[in-house]
N, C-alpha and C positions, 0 to 999 in steps of 0.2 A: 521389425516386428515388435509391437508394443503390447505386452501382456500385463501392464501395470494395473488395470482395472478389471481384469477377467478373473472370476472366482469359480471355485468348485465348492459346492455346499454338500456336506455329508447328508445322505438320505434323499437327495434331490437329483434326478437324472439331468445330465447335460452340464453345460457351463452357463455362467451368468455374467452380465456386465454390471458393475457397480454404478448406480445412478445417483443416489442421494444418501448422505449419512443423516441419521436422525438421532434424537436424544436416546432412544431405546434400541438402536440397531441401525439398519439401513434398508434401502429399497434397491432391489436388483431386478434386472430384466433378463429373461431367459433368452439364450441365443437360439434355442430350438423353435419356440413358438412366439416369442416376443411378449409373453405375459409378464407383468410385473408382480413381484412378491415382496412382502416385508420379511426381514430376517432379524430375529432377536439376537442379543449379545451372547446368549447361551448356545447358539448353534455352532457347530464345528465347521469353520470356513477356512479355506486355503486360497491365498493369492497364487496364481500360476507362476509369478516371478519368484516365489519362495520355495517352489518345488524343484528338486534335483533328482537325477538318476545316478545310481551307483555305477562307477566304472572300477577297473582294477587298480587305478592310480589315484583317483579323486572323485568328487561328486560333480557331475556335469549339470549345469542349469537347464531346466526344461526348455527355455527359449533356444538354447544351442541345439538341443535334440530336434526341436521343431524346425529349426533352420536347416539342419542336416536332411530332414525328410523333404523339405521344400526344394533343396538343391537336387536331391535324388529324383524327385518327381517334376522338376522344372516348374515349381509353384502350382502343380496340379494336385488332384486328390491322391491319397495313398490307397493301399489295398484296404479291403473291408476289415474291420475289427472282428468280424464274425467268421473269419477264416479259421482253419484248424490251428492248434497251438504250434505244430512243427513248422508250418508255413510262416506264421507270425514271428517265431524265433529266428528263422532264416532271414526274413525281411529285416528284422531289427539288427541282426549281425551286420547287414550291409550298411545300415544307417549309423550305428554306433558299435563298431567292431570290438571295442574293449569294454563293453558293459559287463558288469559282474553277474554272471549267470546264476550264482548262488543266492544273491540278494534281490535280483529283479525277476519277478515271477511273470508267467504268461498273462495273468490278470492285469499286471501293471502295463505290459506292452499293449494289451487290448485297449486299456484306458487312454494311453498316450496317442495311439493311432486314431481312436474315436475322437479325442479332443482335437487332434490335428485336422481331421476331416471336417469337424464342425467349424473350426476357425478358418479353414481354407474356403469353405462354402460362403462365409461372410466376408472374405477378402482380408482377413486379419493376419495372414502369414506371409512371409517374404523370405527369399533366400539372400536378401541384402543384409549386410552387417550394419547395425544401427550406428550412426555417426554420433560420437560423444562430443558435445561442444566444450571447448576448453575455456576456462575463465581468463578473461583479459586482465592483465595486471597493469 
């Protein structure tokens, strides 16, 4: 699963793929409808690779959480993010049993599940662990 060029832009629904960097920002393409938008440097943008979920022992990278969902669902879609909070929390406990229930809110769980379903629909999630190529000396 490669989330290197997938972005969440504050104030914009859905996820975006980074296309081109420009002098004043960058161009991103929506994963929802394929429309391209220009984003200035003042926008609040997060790469999915830099987002983590709180657990009781450490912070777990979002890619690992997505991989856990993919394993649970056998690379299929997850439950809807529009389910009631109790059902979402129970589902998330199956995916990430040691998540910090004091710092991870139901709104965070909804966002992660929504993002997973968007990425899964585009074929961007996988239950496979990425192979890290070692440098040859």
